[in-house]
N, C-alpha and C positions, 0 to 999 in steps of 0.2 A: 295614546290612541285608543279610543274606546270602541269596542265591537259589540253592539247592543244585543240584549237578550229579551226581546219584547214581551209585552203583556198580551197574552192571547187566551181569552176565556173560553169556556166550553161551548160547543156548537148549539147547545140548548138556548144560547143567547141570553144566559143569565145576565142581568144588566143593572146598571146603576142609573135608573131613570129618574128624572125630575119632572114634575108636572109642567106642561106647557102653560105659559102665562099669556098667551097671545090670542086675541079674538079680533078678527077683521071682518069688515062688512062685505067685502068682495072676496070670494073664495075660489080663485083660480088655482091651478096646480103650480107647485114649485118648479116643475119641469118647464112649463110654458114661459115662466118669467125668466129663468136662467137661460133658456134656449136663445132668447134674443141677445142676451149678453154674450153667449157663445158665438153667435153669428158675428157680433161686433169684434170679438177677439180674433176669430179665425180670418176675417177678411179685412180688418183694419179700416172699415168704412166710418168716416165721421158721421155720416147720416145714420148708419146703423147704430152707432154708439148713442146718438141723440135719441133714436127710436127706442133703444133699450131703456134709457133713463125714463123716457116718457111712459113706456109700457109698465115699468116697475112702479112708477108713481101712481098711475091711473088704475092699474089692475093688480094690486098686491095679492100674492097667494097666501095660504095660511101660515107659511113660515117666511118666505121671501117677501117680506112686507116693507114697502117704502125703501127698496134697494138694499135689503140686508140678507145675509146668509148665516144661518145658525149652525154652529158646530157643537156636537157633544164631545166632551173630553173630561177625563178624570184628572182634574188639575191638582194633583198631589204627588207627582213623580218627576222631580227635577233630574236632569236638565231638560227634559222633554216639555213638561208643562207644570207650572207651579205659580203661586201668588207671590209677587214681589211686594214687600211691605204689607202683606196681608190683603191687598185689594186689587192689584194689577196683575192680570194673567200674563205670564212671560215664559220663555223657553223655546226650544227649537221647533216643536210642533206648532206652537202659537205663531211663531214667525212665518212658518211655511203656510199655515192656514190664512194668515193675514195677506201674504204675498199673492196667494191664489185668488183671494177675494178681490184684491186690487185689480188683478188682470180681468176679472169678470165685472168690474165696475160695481161691486157690491160691498156693503159695510159688514165686516165680520162681527158676529155676536157669539160669545162663548158661554155654553151652558154646562156648568160644572155637574158631572154625572158620575155616580159610582160605577166603577168598571164592571162589576158583576151584573149590571143591568143596562149596559150601554147599547147593545144591539136592540133589545126591546124598546128602549127609548127612541132609537131611530125609527123602528117600525111603527111606533105609536105617533110619529111625526112631532116629537118634541124637539127635533133638530132636522137639518137637511143632510148632514154628513157627519161621520165620526173621524176625528183626528186624535188618536190617543194610543199610538204604537200598538194597533190591533194587528195581530199576526194574520197573515193571509194563508189560511189553511183550507184544504179541500172541503171539509165539512162546513165551514163558514160560507164558502162560495155558493152553497145551496140556498142561502137566505139573504146574502148581500152581495153587491158587486164591489170589487176593489180596484183602486189605483195605487199600485205599490210605489213607495217613496223612500224606503230605507231598508237596511238589513238589521237584524238583531240576534243576539245570542243570550243564553241564560247563564247565571252564575250563582255561586253560593258564598255568602258572607258569614264570617265567624268573628268572635271577639279577638282583639289584637293578641298575637302570640299563639293563637290557635291552641288553647290549653287542652282541648279534648282530642287534638290531633286528627281532626276530620279532614279527609283527603279529597273531598268533593262529593258528588252525588252518591257514588257507590259507598262512601264512608259514613253515610247517615243512619245505617241500621242501628236501631236501639236508641236513637236520639230524638229530641224534640225540634221540629223545624217549623218556621213561620213563613207565611206568604200572603199576598193579597188575594181575596176571594175572586174566583173566576179567571185567574191567570194560568197560563200554560205551565208555569213552574209547579203549580199544584198538581197538574197531571203527571209531571215528571216525578214528583215526590211519591204520588200514589203508585205509579208503575214500579218505581224502585223499591217501595215498601213490599210489594208482592214478590219481587225478586229476593229480598232479604228473607222473608219467611219461607220461600221455596227452597232456600239453601240452609234452612235451620237457624237463621239469625233472627233477632228481635225485629219487629216491625218499626217503621218510622211513625212517630206521633206527629201528625200534621195538624197545625193550627192555622186557621185562616182569619183574616181581618179585613174590614171594609176598605181600609186605605192602606196603601203601600207603606206610608210613614208610620202607621200603627204597628205593622209587622216588624219594621226596623226597631221601633222603640222596645218591643218585647225582647229583642236580642240585646239591646243596650242595658236593659234592666236585669238580664240574666234569667229571664223566664223561659227562654228557649235556647237551644244550642247553636242554631243556624238560621239563616234567613235567605230565602231565595228571591231573586229579582232579575232585572236585566243588567248586562255589563255596564252600560252607560249610567244607569241609575245607581248601581253599586259603587262605581267609581266616584260619582258625584257625592254620594253619602259619605264615603271615606274622606274626601277632600274637605268636607264641612264638619267632620267630627274629630279632627285632631288626633289621628292615629288610634282611634278607638276600635276600628274594625279592619279586617283584611279579607282578601279572597281566599277560599279553600279550594285548591285544585284549579284546573283550567276551565275557561268558558266552554260551553257545549251547545249543540243544536242550533246553529244559525238559521234564522227563518226570515223571509221578507215580511215587512209590515206595510199595511196599506191604509189609504183613506177609503172609508166604506160609505156607500150610498145604497138606497133601497133598490131592489131588483126592478121595480116598476118605474124607475126614474132614469131612462137611458140618456135623455138630453142633458141632465145634470152630470151624469157620468162622463159624457163626451166633453162637456165644458171643462170639467176638472182635469181630464186628461190633457186637453189642449193648454190649459193654464199652467199645469205642472211642467209640461214640455217647454213652455215659454220661459219659466223661471230657471229651468235647468240650462237652457240655451244661453241666457243672458248672464249667467254666473251668480244669480241671486241665491239659488239653492245651495251651491257649493260654499258660498260665503256664510250662509246661515249655519250649515253643518260644521264648518271650521270654527266659527265663533263659539259654539258650544262643545268643542272638543270631540266631534263625532265624525271626523274624516274617515275613520275605519268603517263607518256604517253607510257611506255614500252609495246610492244606487247608481251603477254605471249606465 
């Protein structure tokens, strides 16, 4: 049972933005297009659903064009989101996003976005929403709105056998630790490093990398002593690397993770709330989480 330790970047919204590649002749808002789909979802009207499809087809917004919804996601962190066979996006977050899109009668489009720039990408309208285990933190709520969909905890991975006898976060003083840029685990490393020096111990040498997989690789190569990530990502990494890694200490700091939308997009927010409630009620959400071994992270 995995209890996730979500990626939650700084409130400055450092993000992994990719340039938008969409130009449409009719530039209505994303909210207006999705609102019609929301009405159809909420009231179950066949006429409303038909009107939704007609509206999306005739008046596409800058992102919701021809019945699509674009999600920003850092597709590098299994089992949440990763590429199967190098081309097909898959994972628990991908499945949840696809299920929500289906409820809104929209086609999901996944925009692979570096996590350190994922909120700026949303604000720049490179996507309509973020699904990438983004921690729902008070500081972030000042710039985006959240629909919480799972819980997550943080964890420390070390090489198998724990040769340096690292006992967890508090045991990292004087060691080299790797993590993905913009994630909450970097904040934990930084805060712990200050505690180390305050008690007369050596600081933690924190090294950050654009992708979570790059940070893990540094541990495997022996270039760092520890790697910080989410519990579910760490467990997946261990299952795929044949006993090369293990957890050091217990998971810590569980935080809710949410789907993020722009503050000025209340219609889309309500639509996603309604769609998520629907996939929870019909068992789809639970089945997705169980498939990827994340039953311990389920939002009750």
